[in-house]
LOSEDO-528448 format. One record per atom (N, C-alpha, C): x, y, z. Coordinates in steps of 0.05 Angstrom, whole numbers, plus 32768, in hexadecimal, padded with zeros to 4 digits. Each point is the difference from the previous one (the first is absolute). Layout:
N
XYZ;...
This chain:
342
803A8056805E;7FEF7FFE7FE9;7FF37FE58001;7FF37FF97FEB;7FF57FE57FFA;7FE37FFF8005;7FF0800F7FF1;7FE47FFF8002;7FF77FE57FF5;7FF57FEE8010;7FFA7FE57FF7;7FE77FFE7FF0;80017FF77FE7;7FE97FFD7FEF;7FF37FE58002;800E7FEC800B;7FF57FE58001;7FE77FFF8010;7FFF800A8019;7FE88000800F;7FE980107FF2;800880167FF2;7FEC80107FF3;7FF17FEF7FEB;800F7FF27FEF;7FF47FF17FEB;7FF07FE9800B;800A7FF38015;7FF27FE8800B;7FE68008800D;7FFF8019800B;7FE980088010;7FEE80147FF1;800680067FE7;7FF280157FF2;7FE27FFB7FFF;7FF97FE87FF8;7FE37FFA7FFD;7FF28001801B;800E7FF68015;7FF48001801A;7FFB801C8009;801480127FFA;7FFE801C8008;7FE8800D7FF2;7FFE7FFB7FE5;7FEB800D7FF1;7FE47FF68008;7FFF7FE68005;7FE57FF58006;7FF68008801C;801280078012;7FF88005801C;8000801E8007;800980117FED;8004801C8008;7FE6800E8007;7FE97FF77FF5;7FE7800D8006;7FF67FFA801C;80097FE9800C;7FF77FF8801A;801380088016;8014800F7FFA;801480078014;7FF580168012;80067FFE801A;7FF780148014;801680158002;7FF98017800C;801480158004;80187FF58011;7FFA7FEF8013;80157FF58011;80137FEF7FEF;7FF57FF07FED;80117FF07FEF;801180127FEE;7FF480157FF5;800E80127FEE;8017800E8010;7FFA80098018;8014800E8010;80187FED8006;7FF97FE78007;80157FEC8005;80107FFA7FE6;7FF280007FE9;800E7FFB7FE7;801380167FF9;7FF780198003;801280177FFB;80187FFF8012;7FFC7FFB8019;801680008013;80147FEA7FF9;7FF57FE87FF9;80127FE97FFA;801080057FE7;7FF3800D7FEC;800E80067FE7;801780148004;7FFA80148010;801580148007;80177FF28010;7FF97FEF8012;80147FF1800F;80117FEF7FEE;7FF37FF37FEC;800F7FF07FEC;801580127FF2;7FF780187FF7;801280127FF3;801780088012;7FFB80048019;801580088013;80147FE98003;7FF77FE78002;80127FEA8002;80117FFE7FE6;7FF380017FE9;800E7FFC7FE7;801480167FFB;7FFB8018800A;801280177FFB;801B7FFD800D;80027FEE8015;80197FFD800D;80137FED7FF2;7FF67FF27FEB;80117FEE7FF1;8019800E7FF5;7FFB80157FF1;8017800F7FF4;8013800B8015;7FF580098017;8010800B8015;80147FEB800B;7FF57FE88005;80117FEB800B;80147FF67FEC;7FF87FFE7FE6;80147FF97FEB;801680147FFE;7FF980198001;801480167FFE;80137FFE8018;7FF57FFA8018;80117FFE8017;80147FE97FFD;7FF77FE97FF6;80127FE97FFD;801580057FEB;7FF9800D7FEA;801380057FEB;801580158007;7FF780148010;801280158009;80117FF88017;7FF47FF38014;800F7FFA8019;80127FE77FFC;7FF67FEC7FF2;800F7FE77FFE;800A7FFB7FE3;7FFA80137FEE;80087FFC7FE3;7FF77FE57FF6;7FE97FF78009;7FF57FE67FF9;7FF980007FE2;800C7FEF7FEF;7FF97FFF7FE4;7FE37FFA7FFB;7FF5800B7FEA;7FE37FFF7FFC;7FF57FE47FFC;800E7FEF7FF1;7FF67FE57FFC;80027FEF8019;801480048010;80017FF2801A;7FEA80098012;7FFB80198001;7FEA800B8011;7FE57FF57FF6;7FFC80007FE6;7FE77FF67FF5;7FFC7FE38006;80167FF07FFF;7FFE7FE48006;7FF77FFB801D;800D800D8013;7FFA7FFB801C;7FE5800B8007;7FF880167FF3;7FE5800B8006;7FEB7FEB7FF8;80037FF47FE9;7FEC7FEC7FF7;80017FE78012;80187FF88008;80027FE98012;7FF28005801A;80048018800B;7FF38006801A;7FE280047FFE;7FF680087FE9;7FE380027FFC;7FF47FE48001;800D7FED7FF3;7FF77FE48001;80027FF5801C;80168006800D;80047FF6801C;7FEC800B8013;7FF580187FFA;7FEB800C8011;7FE57FF47FF9;7FFA7FFD7FE6;7FE57FF77FF8;7FFC7FE28004;80157FF07FFC;7FFD7FE38000;7FF57FF6801A;800C80068017;7FF47FF6801A;7FE5800D8006;7FFC80197FF8;7FE6800D8006;7FEA7FF37FF1;80047FFC7FE5;7FEB7FF37FF0;7FFD7FE38007;80177FF38006;7FFF7FE48007;7FEF7FFB8019;800180128013;7FF17FFD8019;7FE380097FFD;7FFB80167FF2;7FE6800C7FFF;7FEF7FF67FE8;800C7FFD7FE9;7FF17FF77FE8;80117FED7FEF;80067FE8800A;80127FEE7FF2;7FF77FF97FE3;7FE680027FFB;7FF67FFA7FE5;800B80137FEB;800780188009;800B80147FED;801C7FF97FF6;800D7FED800C;801B7FF87FF7;7FFE7FEE7FE8;7FE87FF87FF8;7FFD7FEE7FE9;7FF880117FE8;801280017FEC;7FFA80107FE8;7FF67FEF7FE9;80057FE68001;7FF97FEE7FEA;80157FFF7FEB;80057FE87FF5;80167FFC7FEC;7FFC80117FE7;7FE880037FF8;7FFB800F7FE7;8008801D8002;8003800B8018;8007801C8004;801D80048005;80107FEB8004;801B80048008;8011800E7FEB;7FFD7FF87FE7;8010800D7FEB;7FF9801E7FFE;7FE680068002;7FF7801C8000;800C800F8017;7FFF7FF58018;800B800D8017;801E80047FFF;800D7FED7FF3;801D80027FFC;800680187FEE;7FF180037FEB;800480177FEE;7FF9801A800E;7FEB7FFF8010;7FF980188011;801680078013;800D7FEB800C;801680058012;8018800C7FF2;80047FF97FE7;8016800B7FF0;7FFB801E7FFC;7FE780077FF9;7FF9801C7FFD;80058010801A;7FF77FF38016;8004800D801B;801E80048006;80107FEC7FF8;801D80028005;800C80187FF1;7FF780047FE7;800980177FF0;7FF7801A800D;7FE780008009;7FF68019800C;800E8006801A;80047FEC8011;800E80058019;801C800A7FFC;800E7FF57FEC;801B80087FFA;8001801D7FF6;7FEF80067FED;7FFF801B7FF4;7FF880158015;7FEC7FF98010;7FF780128015;801580068015;800E7FEB8009;801680048013;801680107FF4;80077FFB7FE7;8015800F7FF3;7FF8801D7FFC;7FE780057FFA;7FF6801B7FFC;80028010801A;7FF87FF38017;8002800E801A;801D80078006;80127FED7FFA;801D80048006;800B80177FF0;7FF780037FE7;800C80147FED;7FF1801A8000;7FE67FFF8005;7FF080197FFE;7FF7800C801B;80027FEF8015;7FF68009801A;7FE37FF58004;7FF880008018;7FE67FF48007;7FE8800F7FF3;8001801B8002;7FEA80107FF7;7FFC7FFE7FE2;801580057FF1;7FFF80007FE2;7FF97FE47FF6;800C7FEC800C;7FFA7FE47FF7;7FE37FF98004;7FF480088016;7FE47FFA8006;7FEE800E7FEC;800680197FFA;7FF0800F7FEC;80027FF37FE5;80197FF97FF8;80047FF37FE6;7FF17FE67FFD;7FFE7FF18016;7FF27FE67FFE;7FE280047FFA;7FF580178006;7FE480057FFA;7FFB80047FE2;801580017FF0;7FFD7FFF7FE3;7FF37FE67FF7;80007FEC8013;7FF57FE67FF9;7FE380027FF8;7FF18014800B;7FE480037FF9;7FFD80067FE3;801180117FF5;7FFF80067FE3;80087FE77FF0;80157FF38008;80087FE77FF2;7FEB7FEB8002;7FF37FFD8017;7FEB7FEC8003;7FE980057FED;7FF880197FFE;7FEA80077FEE;80077FFA7FE3;801980067FF8;80097FFB7FE5;80017FE27FFA;800D7FF18013;80037FE37FFC;7FE57FF28001;7FEE80098011;7FE57FF58002;7FF180047FE6;800480177FF3;7FF380057FE6;800C7FEF7FEA;801B7FFD8002;800E7FF17FEB;7FFC7FE28001;80037FF58019;7FFF7FE38002;7FE47FF58008;7FF2800F8011;7FE67FF6800A;7FE8800D7FF2;800680117FED;7FEA800D7FF0;7FED80118012;800C800B8016;7FF080118011;7FFB801B7FF3;7FE9800C8008;7FF9801A7FF4;801380168007;800680117FED;801180178006;7FF580187FEF;7FF88015800D;7FF580177FF2;801380188001;7FF680167FF7;801180197FFF;80078009801C;7FEE7FFC8014;80068008801B;80187FF0800B;7FFF7FE67FFB;80177FEF800A;801980077FF1;7FFE80067FE6;801880077FF1;800C801A800B;7FEF80138008;800A8019800B;800E7FFB801B;7FF47FEF8011;800B7FF9801A;801B7FF27FFC;80017FEC7FEE;80197FF27FFB;801680137FF7;7FF980127FEE;801480147FF7;800A80118017;7FEE80088012;800880118016;80127FF08013;7FFA7FE78005;80107FF08012;801C7FFC7FF5;80027FF97FE6;801A7FFC7FF4;8010801A8000;7FF380167FFA;800E801A8000;800A8006801C;7FF07FFA8014;80088004801C;80187FEF8007;80017FE87FF7;80177FEE8005;8019800B7FF3;7FFE800A7FE8;8017800C7FF3;800B80188010;7FED80118009;80088018800F;800B7FFA801B;7FF47FEE8010;80097FFA801B;801B7FF28000;80067FF17FEB;801A7FF27FFE;801580117FF4;7FF880177FF4;801480117FF3;80087FF67FE5;7FF07FED7FF5;80087FF37FE7;7FFF80137FE8;7FF780198003;7FFF80137FEA;801A800E7FFC;80147FFC8011;801A800D7FFD;80157FEC7FF9;801380097FF0;80177FEE7FF9;80117FFA8018;800280138013;80107FFC8018;7FF67FE88010;7FE57FFE8002;7FF57FEA8010;80067FE57FF3;7FFF7FFF7FE6;80067FE77FF2;801D7FF88004;801280158001;801C7FFA8003;80087FF8801D;7FF2800D8013;80087FFB801C;7FEF7FEB800E;7FE87FFB7FF6;7FEE7FED800E;7FF07FEF7FED;800E7FF77FEB;7FF27FEF7FEC;7FF47FE7800D;800F7FF38012;7FF67FE8800D;7FE780068011;80008017800E;7FEA80078011;7FE680057FEF;8003800F7FEA;7FE980067FEF;7FF47FE67FF5;80127FEF7FF5;7FF67FE77FF4;7FF47FED8015;800D7FFF8017;7FF57FEE8015;7FE5800A800A;7FFD801B8002;7FE6800B8009;7FEA7FFB7FEC;800580067FE7;7FEC7FFD7FEB;7FF97FE27FFC;80147FEF7FFF;7FFB7FE47FFC;7FF37FF28019;8005800C8017;7FF27FF58018;7FE280057FFD;7FF880177FF5;7FE480057FFB;7FF47FED7FEC;80107FFA7FEB;7FF77FED7FEB;7FFD7FE4800C;80147FF88010;7FFF7FE5800D;7FE87FFE8013;7FFB8015800E;7FE980008012;7FE67FFE7FF1;7FFF800C7FE8;7FE87FFE7FEF;7FFC7FE37FF7;80157FF37FF8;7FFE7FE47FF9;7FF77FEF8017;800B80068018;7FF87FF28018;7FE280048006;7FF680187FFB;7FE480068005;7FEE7FF07FED;800880007FE6;7FF07FF27FED;7FFF7FE28005;80177FF5800A;80007FE38007;7FEF7FFB8019;7FFD80158011;7FEE7FFD8017;7FE37FFD7FF7;7FF9800F7FEB;7FE57FFD7FF6;7FFB7FE47FF5;80137FF57FF2;7FFE7FE57FF6;7FFF7FEC8016;801080048016;80007FEE8016;7FE57FFE800E;7FF280178002;7FE68000800C;7FEC7FF27FEF;800380027FE5;7FEE7FF27FEE;80047FE28002;80177FF78008;80067FE38004;7FF47FF6801A;7FF580128010;7FF47FF78019;80147FFD8017;8018800C7FFD;80147FFD8014;7FFC80158016;80037FF88019;7FFF80138016;801780137FFF;7FFC801A8006;801680138001;80177FF78011;7FFA7FF28017;80157FF88012;800F7FE87FF5;7FF27FEE7FF2;800D7FEA7FF3;8013800A7FEA;7FF680137FF0;8011800C7FEB;8018800E800C;7FFB800E8016;80158010800D;80177FEE8009;7FFA7FEB800F;80157FEF800B;800F7FF17FEA;7FF17FF67FEB;800D7FF17FEB;801280127FEE;7FF680187FFA;801080127FEF;80198009800E;7FFE8006801A;80188008800F;80147FE88003;7FF57FE88002;80117FE88002;800F7FFC7FE6;7FF280017FEA;800D7FFD7FE6;801480177FFA;7FF880188008;801280177FFC;801A7FFC8010;7FFE7FF58018;80187FFA8010;80137FED7FF2;7FF47FEC7FF3;80117FED7FF1;800D800D7FE9;7FF280107FF1;800B800E7FE9;801680138008;7FFB800F8016;801480138009;80197FF2800C;7FFC7FE9800C;80177FF08009;80117FF87FE8;7FF37FF77FEB;800F7FF87FE8;800F80187FF4;7FF380177FFF;800C80187FF5;801980088010;7FFE7FFD801B;801780078011;80177FEC7FFE;7FFA7FE77FF8;80147FEB7FFF;800C7FFD7FE5;7FF880107FEC;800C7FFE7FE6;801E80058001;800F7FF27FF1;801D80018001;800A801C7FFC;800F800A8013;800D801B7FFD;7FEE80178007;7FE67FFB8007;7FEE80168007;7FFE80157FEA;7FF77FF87FE7;7FFF80137FEA;7FEA80158002;7FEB7FFA8010;7FEA80128002;800580178014;7FF880187FFA;800580168013;7FF27FFB801B;800F80048016;7FF57FFC801A;7FFE7FE4800A;800C7FED7FF1;7FFE7FE48008;80197FF88010;7FFF7FE8800C;80167FF6800F;80187FF97FEE;801780088007;80187FF97FF0;80097FE48006;7FFC7FF88019;80067FE48008;7FE97FF68011;7FFC7FE68004;7FEB7FF68011;8001800B801C;80188006800A;8002800B801B;7FF3801B8003;7FFE800F7FE9;7FF4801A8001;7FE280008008;7FF47FE87FFD;7FE47FFE8008;7FFC8006801D;80157FFC8010;7FFF8006801C;800E801B8005;7FFA80137FEF;800C801B8000;7FFF800D801C;7FEA7FFD800D;7FFC800D801A;80107FF38017;800A7FE87FFA;80107FF28014;7FF37FFD801B;800E80098015;7FF57FFE801B;7FF180198009;7FF980117FED;7FF380198008;7FE27FFA8006;7FFA7FFD8019;7FE47FFB8008;7FED80177FF9;800980198004;7FEE80167FF7;7FFA7FFF7FE3;80147FFA7FEF;7FFB7FFF7FE3;7FEC7FEA7FF9;80047FE8800B;7FEE7FEA7FFB;7FE48006800B;7FFF800E8016;7FE68008800C;7FF180137FEE;800E80147FF5;7FF280137FEE;7FF77FF17FE7;80107FED7FF5;7FF97FF17FE9;7FE77FEF8005;7FFF7FF48017;7FE97FF08007;7FE780118003;80038017800D;7FE980138004;7FF680097FE5;801380057FED;7FF880097FE5;7FED7FEC7FF4;80057FE68003;7FEE7FEC7FF5;7FE77FFC8010;80037FFD801A;7FE97FF98011;7FEC80168005;800980198000;7FEE80168006;7FF5800E7FE7;8011800F7FF1;7FF4800E7FE9;7FF37FEE7FEB;800D7FEA7FFA;7FF67FEE7FEB;7FE87FF08009;80037FF08015;7FEB7FEF800A;7FE98010800C;800680138011;7FEB8010800D;7FF380137FEB;800F800B7FEE;7FF580117FEB;7FEC7FF07FF0;80077FE97FF6;7FEE7FEF7FF2;7FE77FF98011;80057FF88019;7FEA7FF88011;7FEC80168005;800A80188007;7FED80168004;7FF180087FE7;800E7FFE7FEA;7FF380077FE6;7FEA7FEC7FFA;80057FE78006;7FED7FEB7FFB;7FE780048011;800480088019;7FEA80058012;7FEF80187FF5;800E80157FF7;7FF280177FF6;7FEE7FF97FE8;80097FED7FF0;7FF07FF87FE9;7FE77FF08007;7FFF7FF68018;7FE87FF28009;7FEB8014800B;800980198003;7FEF8015800B;7FF980167FED;801180037FEA;7FFD80167FEE;80007FF57FE3;7FF4800F7FED;80037FF97FE4;801E80017FF9;80097FEF7FEE;801C7FFE7FF9;800B801A7FF6;7FF0800F7FEF;800A80197FF5;800580148016;7FEF80018015;800380138016;80197FF88010;80037FE78007;80177FF78010;801A80067FF2;80017FFB7FE6;801880047FF1;8007801E7FFE;7FEB80107FFE;8003801D7FFF;800C800A801A;7FF77FF68017;800A8009801A;801D7FF98003;80087FE87FF7;801C7FF78003;801380117FEF;7FF580107FEE;801180127FF0;800E80158011;7FF880038019;800E80138012;801B7FF58009;80067FE77FF9;80197FF48008;801980127FFB;8003800B7FE7;801880107FFB;800180198012;7FE9800A8009;800180178012;800C7FF8801B;7FF97FE9800A;800C7FF68019;801E7FFC7FFC;80077FF47FE9;801D7FFB7FFB;801080197FFE;7FF680147FF2;800E801A7FFD;8004800D801B;7FEB80008010;8002800D801B;80147FF18012;7FFD7FE58000;80127FF08011;801D80027FF7;800480007FE5;801B80017FF5;800D801B8007;7FF080158002;800A801A8007;800A8001801D;7FF17FF48012;80078001801D;80157FEC8007;7FFF7FE87FF4;80137FEB8008;80197FFF7FEF;7FFD80067FE6;80177FFE7FEE;800B801B7FF6;7FF180158006;8008801B7FF6;7FFC80047FE3;7FEF7FEF7FF3;7FFB80037FE3;7FED80177FFC;8005800F7FEB;7FED80167FF8;7FFB7FFE7FE2;7FE9800B7FF8;7FF980017FE4;8001801E7FF7;800980047FE8;8000801B7FF5;7FE480097FF9;7FFC801A7FFA;7FE680097FF8;7FF57FF27FE8;80127FFB7FEC;7FF77FF27FE8;7FF87FE38006;800F7FF38012;7FFA7FE58007;7FE67FFE8010;7FFA80148011;7FE78000800F;7FE980037FEC;800380137FED;7FEB80047FEC;7FFB7FE87FEF;80157FF37FF7;7FFD7FE87FF0;7FF57FE88010;80077FFF801A;7FF47FEB8011;7FE280048003;7FF880198003;7FE380068001;7FF27FF97FE5;800F80047FEA;7FF57FF97FE6;7FFB7FE27FFE;80147FF0800A;7FFD7FE37FFF;7FE97FF78013;800080098019;7FEC7FF78013;7FE4800A7FF8;7FFF80187FF5;7FE6800A7FF7;7FF67FEF7FE9;80127FF87FEE;7FF87FEF7FEA;7FF77FE48009;800E7FF58014;7FF87FE6800B;7FE58002800D;7FFC80168010;7FE68003800D;7FE980037FEC;800580107FEB;7FEC80047FEC;7FFA7FE67FF1;80157FF07FFB;7FFD7FE67FF3;7FEF7FEE8011;80048000801A;7FEF7FEF8012;7FE380097FFF;7FFB801B7FFF;7FE5800A7FFE;7FF37FF77FE7;800E80027FE9;7FF67FF77FE6;7FF97FE28001;80137FF0800B;7FFB7FE38001;7FE87FF98012;7FFD800F8016;7FE97FFC8011;7FE680077FF2;800080167FF1;7FE880087FF1;7FF97FEB7FEB;80147FF67FF2;7FFC7FEB7FEC;7FF57FE6800C;800B7FFA8018;7FF77FE8800E;7FE280028008;7FF88017800B;7FE580048008;7FED80007FE8;8009800C7FE9;7FEF80007FE8;7FFD7FE47FF6;80157FF08000;7FFF7FE47FF7;7FED7FF08011;80008006801B;7FEF7FF18012;7FE280067FFA;7FFA80197FF9;7FE580087FFA;7FF77FF37FE6;80127FFE7FED;7FF97FF57FE5;7FFC7FE28002;80117FF28011;7FFE7FE38002;80057FF7801D;7FEC80058012;80047FF9801C;80057FE38005;7FF87FEE7FEE;80047FE48005;801E7FF88001;801080107FF2;801D7FFA8000;800C8004801B;7FF480118010;800A8006801B;7FF27FF28016;
């Protein structure tokens, strides 16, 4: 999972302003790159599931090392290629620290959801973030919300309830943690997305924001794992538990790949697609991520979805796709009304 919204928001105006001059070759490359980004991102849940099943790696420890390895991958790359991006400015540090805290919550809830619900269901549940983002954007940012969006939000939330089995008392009794982790991961991702919009308004590069938020998230997750007695679910019980994988080179290798490939490459490919496509189109294409995850989880992990879960998954993804279409239509209408803004 992990459809990255930071590059979308940072490049939205560029995408809108240049879409009319794009050639068929640029569009074809943009479509391919966006699909490639979705394919990379879809492996996140698969690798997390493998680590939690094979090594019983606790979720907070996994989230901590994932964030550390993301920083370890990005820091030398950005330092060599674009060292200026490592400077965020003092006035932005407090904001980025808060953003990192939100990311730490999201990473923890997402990892816990994958461990408890499976890769396929967790990925679908995370797409409830689109509904939460629309609601929070209306509430806090005074963004427009009409009856069409309300209908889409209702469909997405209904799909989340159905795919998680939250409509039955048995599910609440047997998988209360999984249901809550899945739903709250969507809410945390929505908060993350809204802060991404604010970060772009501050003039921060997506890559600057990315490395700083992951660095701060690593610090917060380290603190959570070192709390006395390990009171948080999935956290280290002792400092030695941080080295849970011990001398297992395959385990550490998978953990590093999880950070360096799906996260960094997924963000990178998505960022490239936004330079070639309108943001609404690129984001719509990346919605195929759960399809990749479901298929891969079936072949590699043996996970299957029931008929009801497949139907509710289509309800969620259809709602997300329709929401993207509505947002794109509103964006084009706003551009016609006031082209100077764009």
